[in-house]
C-alpha positions as CSV (number, residue, x, y, z in Angstrom):
1,M,71.8,6.4,-111.8
2,S,70.0,3.1,-112.5
3,G,73.0,1.4,-113.9
4,R,73.6,3.9,-116.6
5,L,76.8,5.9,-117.1
6,P,76.6,9.5,-115.7
7,R,76.1,12.2,-118.2
8,L,78.9,14.8,-118.1
9,G,79.5,18.3,-119.4
10,F,82.8,20.1,-119.7
11,L,83.0,23.8,-119.1
12,G,86.4,25.0,-120.3
13,T,88.3,22.9,-122.8
14,G,91.8,24.3,-122.8
15,W,94.7,22.0,-122.3
16,I,93.8,21.0,-118.7
17,G,90.1,20.6,-119.5
18,R,90.9,18.4,-122.5
19,H,93.4,16.3,-120.6
20,R,90.8,15.5,-117.9
21,L,88.2,14.9,-120.6
22,Q,90.4,12.4,-122.3
23,A,91.2,10.6,-119.0
24,I,87.5,10.2,-118.2
25,R,86.7,9.2,-121.7
26,D,89.5,6.5,-121.8
27,A,88.4,5.1,-118.5
28,G,84.9,4.5,-119.8
29,L,83.4,6.0,-116.6
30,A,80.9,8.5,-118.1
31,E,79.1,9.6,-121.2
32,I,80.5,13.0,-122.2
33,V,77.4,14.6,-123.8
34,A,78.3,18.3,-124.1
35,I,81.3,20.7,-124.1
36,A,81.5,24.5,-123.9
37,D,84.4,27.0,-124.3
38,A,84.5,30.7,-125.4
39,A,87.6,29.9,-127.5
40,P,86.6,28.2,-130.8
41,E,90.0,26.5,-131.2
42,A,89.8,24.9,-127.7
43,L,86.3,23.7,-128.5
44,D,87.4,22.2,-131.8
45,A,90.2,20.3,-130.1
46,A,87.8,18.9,-127.5
47,A,85.2,18.0,-130.2
48,A,87.9,15.9,-131.9
49,L,88.2,13.8,-128.7
50,V,84.4,13.4,-128.3
51,P,82.8,13.8,-131.7
52,G,79.4,12.9,-130.4
53,A,79.3,15.6,-127.7
54,R,77.2,18.7,-128.3
55,R,79.1,22.0,-128.7
56,L,77.4,24.6,-126.6
57,P,78.0,28.3,-125.9
58,D,77.9,28.5,-122.1
59,L,77.1,27.1,-118.7
60,D,73.4,27.8,-119.0
61,A,73.2,25.7,-122.2
62,L,75.2,22.9,-120.6
63,L,72.9,22.7,-117.6
64,G,70.0,22.2,-120.0
65,E,71.5,18.9,-121.0
66,R,70.2,16.8,-118.0
67,L,73.8,16.5,-116.7
68,D,74.8,14.4,-113.7
69,G,78.2,16.1,-113.4
70,L,80.1,19.1,-114.6
71,V,83.8,19.4,-115.0
72,I,85.0,23.1,-114.7
73,A,88.3,24.2,-116.1
74,T,87.8,28.0,-116.5
75,P,89.7,31.0,-115.0
76,S,89.7,31.1,-111.2
77,A,87.4,34.0,-110.8
78,Q,84.6,32.0,-112.4
79,H,85.0,28.8,-110.4
80,A,82.8,29.5,-107.4
81,A,79.9,31.0,-109.2
82,Q,79.9,28.3,-111.8
83,A,80.1,25.5,-109.2
84,L,77.3,27.2,-107.2
85,Q,75.0,27.4,-110.3
86,A,75.6,23.7,-111.1
87,L,75.2,22.4,-107.6
88,R,72.0,24.4,-107.1
89,Q,70.6,22.5,-110.1
90,G,71.5,19.2,-108.6
91,V,74.6,18.7,-110.8
92,A,77.8,17.2,-109.2
93,V,81.0,19.2,-109.7
94,F,84.7,18.6,-110.4
95,C,86.6,21.8,-110.5
96,Q,90.1,23.0,-111.2
97,K,91.9,24.6,-108.3
98,P,91.3,26.9,-106.6
99,L,87.6,26.3,-105.9
100,G,87.4,29.9,-104.8
101,R,89.6,32.9,-104.5
102,D,89.1,33.0,-100.8
103,A,87.6,30.9,-98.0
104,A,84.2,32.7,-98.2
105,E,83.8,31.6,-101.8
106,V,84.8,28.0,-101.0
107,A,82.5,27.9,-98.0
108,A,79.5,29.0,-100.1
109,V,80.2,26.2,-102.7
110,L,80.7,23.7,-99.9
111,Q,77.3,24.6,-98.3
112,A,75.6,24.3,-101.7
113,A,77.1,20.8,-102.2
114,R,75.9,19.7,-98.8
115,Q,72.4,21.1,-99.3
116,A,72.1,19.5,-102.8
117,D,73.7,16.3,-101.5
118,R,75.9,16.2,-104.6
119,L,79.5,15.2,-105.1
120,L,82.1,18.0,-105.0
121,A,85.8,17.6,-105.7
122,V,88.7,19.7,-106.8
123,D,91.6,18.7,-109.0
124,L,94.3,18.6,-106.3
125,S,96.1,16.2,-108.7
126,Y,99.4,15.6,-106.8
127,R,97.5,13.5,-104.3
128,G,97.0,11.1,-107.2
129,T,100.6,10.5,-107.9
130,A,101.7,6.9,-107.1
131,A,104.7,8.4,-105.2
132,M,102.5,10.5,-103.0
133,R,100.1,7.7,-102.3
134,R,103.1,5.5,-101.2
135,I,104.3,8.2,-98.8
136,R,100.8,8.6,-97.3
137,A,100.7,4.8,-96.8
138,L,104.1,4.9,-95.1
139,A,102.9,7.7,-92.8
140,D,99.7,5.9,-92.0
141,S,101.5,2.7,-91.2
142,G,103.6,4.4,-88.5
143,A,106.9,3.6,-90.3
144,L,108.0,7.3,-90.0
145,G,107.1,7.6,-86.3
146,R,105.6,10.9,-85.3
147,I,106.0,13.4,-88.2
148,H,107.4,16.6,-86.6
149,A,108.4,18.6,-89.6
150,V,107.5,19.0,-93.3
151,D,109.4,20.8,-96.0
152,L,107.4,21.9,-99.1
153,V,108.6,23.4,-102.3
154,F,107.3,24.2,-105.7
155,H,109.4,26.5,-107.9
156,N,108.4,27.0,-111.5
157,A,110.9,28.5,-113.8
158,Y,108.1,29.8,-116.0
159,G,105.1,32.0,-115.2
160,P,101.5,31.7,-116.3
161,D,100.8,32.9,-119.9
162,K,97.3,34.3,-119.3
163,P,96.9,37.9,-118.1
164,W,94.2,37.1,-115.5
165,F,96.7,35.2,-113.4
166,Y,98.3,38.5,-112.6
167,D,95.1,40.3,-111.6
168,R,94.3,39.7,-108.0
169,A,90.6,40.2,-108.5
170,H,90.5,37.4,-111.0
171,S,93.1,35.0,-109.5
172,G,92.8,35.5,-105.8
173,G,96.6,35.8,-105.6
174,G,99.8,34.7,-107.3
175,C,102.1,31.7,-106.9
176,L,100.8,30.9,-103.4
177,I,97.2,30.2,-104.5
178,D,98.4,28.7,-107.8
179,L,101.1,26.4,-106.6
180,G,101.2,26.6,-102.8
181,V,97.6,25.2,-102.6
182,H,99.0,21.8,-103.8
183,L,101.7,21.8,-101.2
184,L,99.4,22.8,-98.3
185,D,96.9,20.2,-99.4
186,L,99.5,17.4,-99.5
187,A,100.9,18.2,-96.1
188,M,97.5,18.4,-94.4
189,W,96.3,15.3,-96.2
190,V,99.2,13.2,-94.8
191,L,99.0,14.8,-91.4
192,G,95.2,14.2,-91.1
193,F,94.1,17.8,-91.3
194,P,95.1,18.9,-87.7
195,A,94.3,22.2,-86.2
196,V,96.9,24.9,-87.2
197,P,97.0,27.6,-84.6
198,Q,100.1,29.4,-86.0
199,A,100.5,30.4,-89.7
200,A,102.5,33.3,-91.2
201,G,103.4,34.1,-94.8
202,L,105.8,36.4,-96.6
203,L,105.1,37.5,-100.1
204,Q,107.4,39.1,-102.7
205,A,107.0,40.5,-106.2
206,Q,110.0,41.0,-108.4
207,G,112.3,40.6,-105.4
208,R,110.4,43.2,-103.2
209,P,108.2,42.5,-100.2
210,L,104.4,42.9,-100.8
211,P,102.1,44.4,-98.2
212,P,98.9,42.4,-97.5
213,D,96.7,45.0,-99.4
214,A,98.9,45.1,-102.5
215,A,97.1,45.0,-105.9
216,E,100.1,43.2,-107.4
217,V,100.3,39.4,-107.0
218,E,103.3,37.6,-105.6
219,D,105.8,35.6,-107.6
220,Y,107.6,34.3,-104.6
221,A,106.0,33.1,-101.3
222,S,107.3,31.5,-98.2
223,A,105.4,30.4,-95.1
224,Q,105.8,28.8,-91.8
225,L,102.9,27.0,-90.0
226,Q,102.7,24.9,-86.8
227,T,100.0,22.4,-85.9
228,A,98.5,22.0,-82.5
229,E,100.6,18.9,-82.1
230,G,103.8,20.9,-82.7
231,T,104.5,19.8,-86.3
232,L,106.4,22.5,-88.2
233,L,105.6,23.1,-91.9
234,R,107.9,25.2,-94.1
235,L,106.7,26.2,-97.6
236,A,108.3,28.0,-100.5
237,C,106.9,28.5,-104.0
238,S,107.5,30.7,-106.9
239,W,107.0,31.7,-110.6
240,R,109.9,32.5,-112.9
241,L,112.6,31.6,-110.4
242,H,116.1,31.1,-111.7
243,A,115.9,27.5,-110.5
244,G,118.4,26.0,-113.0
245,R,115.7,23.7,-114.3
246,E,112.1,23.8,-115.3
247,A,110.7,23.0,-111.9
248,V,111.7,22.0,-108.4
249,I,108.8,20.2,-106.7
250,G,109.1,18.4,-103.3
251,A,107.4,17.4,-100.1
252,T,109.6,15.9,-97.4
253,F,108.1,14.5,-94.2
254,H,110.5,14.2,-91.3
255,G,109.5,11.7,-88.6
256,T,111.0,10.4,-85.4
257,E,111.6,7.0,-87.0
258,G,112.5,8.1,-90.5
259,G,111.6,10.3,-93.4
260,A,110.0,10.2,-96.8
261,A,110.1,12.5,-99.7
262,L,108.2,13.2,-102.9
263,R,110.6,14.6,-105.6
264,N,110.3,15.6,-109.2
265,I,113.0,14.0,-111.4
266,G,115.4,16.1,-113.5
267,G,113.2,19.2,-113.3
268,S,110.2,17.5,-114.8
269,F,106.6,18.7,-114.0
270,Y,105.4,15.1,-114.5
271,D,107.9,12.5,-113.3
272,F,108.1,11.9,-109.6
273,E,109.7,9.4,-107.2
274,A,109.0,8.4,-103.6
275,V,112.1,8.1,-101.4
276,Q,112.4,6.7,-97.9
277,L,115.0,8.3,-95.7
278,R,116.9,6.7,-92.8
279,G,120.0,8.4,-91.3
280,T,122.5,9.0,-94.1
281,R,120.8,6.5,-96.5
282,E,117.9,6.8,-98.9
283,E,115.9,4.2,-100.8
284,V,113.9,5.0,-103.9
285,L,110.6,3.2,-103.4
286,L,109.1,3.9,-106.8
287,G,109.4,6.2,-109.7
288,P,108.0,6.7,-113.2
289,P,106.3,5.9,-115.4
290,D,103.1,7.0,-113.7
291,D,100.1,8.3,-115.7
292,W,98.7,10.4,-112.8
293,G,97.5,13.6,-114.3
294,G,93.9,12.6,-114.8
295,R,93.6,10.3,-111.7
296,A,91.7,12.8,-109.5
297,A,89.2,13.3,-112.3
298,T,88.7,9.6,-112.9
299,D,88.3,9.0,-109.2
300,W,85.5,11.6,-109.1
301,A,83.8,10.1,-112.1
302,A,84.0,6.7,-110.5
303,S,82.4,8.0,-107.4
304,L,79.7,9.8,-109.5
305,A,78.9,6.5,-111.1
306,Q,78.3,5.0,-107.7
307,G,75.6,7.6,-106.8
308,G,77.4,10.9,-106.6
309,R,76.2,12.0,-103.1
310,F,78.0,14.6,-101.0
311,D,81.4,13.4,-99.7
312,P,82.2,14.9,-96.2
313,A,85.9,14.9,-97.2
314,A,85.1,18.0,-99.3
315,A,85.3,20.0,-96.0
316,E,89.1,19.7,-96.4
317,L,88.8,22.2,-99.3
318,L,87.7,24.8,-96.8
319,E,90.5,24.1,-94.4
320,V,93.1,24.7,-97.1
321,A,91.3,27.8,-98.2
322,R,91.3,29.1,-94.6
323,L,95.1,28.5,-94.4
324,L,95.6,30.4,-97.7
325,D,93.6,33.3,-96.4
326,R,95.7,33.5,-93.3
327,L,99.0,33.4,-95.3
328,Y,97.7,36.2,-97.4
329,G,96.7,38.2,-94.3
330,R,93.0,38.1,-95.1
331,T,92.0,36.7,-91.7
332,P,92.1,39.1,-88.6
333,A,94.8,38.1,-86.2
334,V,92.3,37.7,-83.3
335,A,90.7,34.9,-85.3
336,L,93.7,32.9,-86.1
337,A,93.7,30.5,-83.1
338,A,90.0,29.7,-83.8
339,V,90.6,28.5,-87.3
340,G,91.6,24.8,-87.2
341,A,90.0,21.5,-88.1
342,G,86.4,22.7,-87.6
């Protein structure tokens, strides 16, 4: 980009969009030139953060601003089509999760990013916590030995406040695609994205089992997966669970030489600690404060400033989407063993 800051547009300036906008603005990594949102109050709030940015009506107008990158924070059903439109015009993309409602949508966006040779990333923000990065470093160092089991949990005592979350055609699913996507990504990221020949999910709505073709979305999901190396992953996530606190969030990695856990503190959605486990003892390695919420966005903006070419690591997005499809029963059983790292 010839030494200049990349020009960014923001599509969707609700709470999450504004938070990522402010993080990138404060890091001084880009010039935020334009913002768009259908809700006037959200646009007003974003404009207060970047008074010099143009207020525009939609994506078409944003893409007329000679953008280098687009940050997408709109409802899930729009993500894939909006990312495709931007990438096909040579604009790099940072998108809220999920990138698509199923693996087919994610695969189309990934192909467009490869063809355009433009940077694509998704806001899988829990990777950016200092606690999770410490756990990943422990695993990479061999300090845990061979990781043979992973326990994953994300219980949210609240539910989404927007109706589209409860419409499968718009959301792609319920708590599993909303919260479980983070858990699956964390586990696969630490394990190095191994092949997963076995995966099965159980979904419930209001305490009753859901069949795979149900129109209703799940508010409780559990899953069990096993990698080709034999590592067992157990997952549970929910909306509106009687959890006794606002949230229960954790990822525990059990190894032959020790364990490590990411834990939220006191029911917080924002405060996490990294704990090393040995026998009957545990040691807190680090905890808050940690301003992690915008870290994935600023990492993307920093990479964009360095040229913004396609990053092959984006293929990991498709692996997680394939796992979600299988847990939802969207992949024929005969194909399960063929879906792995490739």
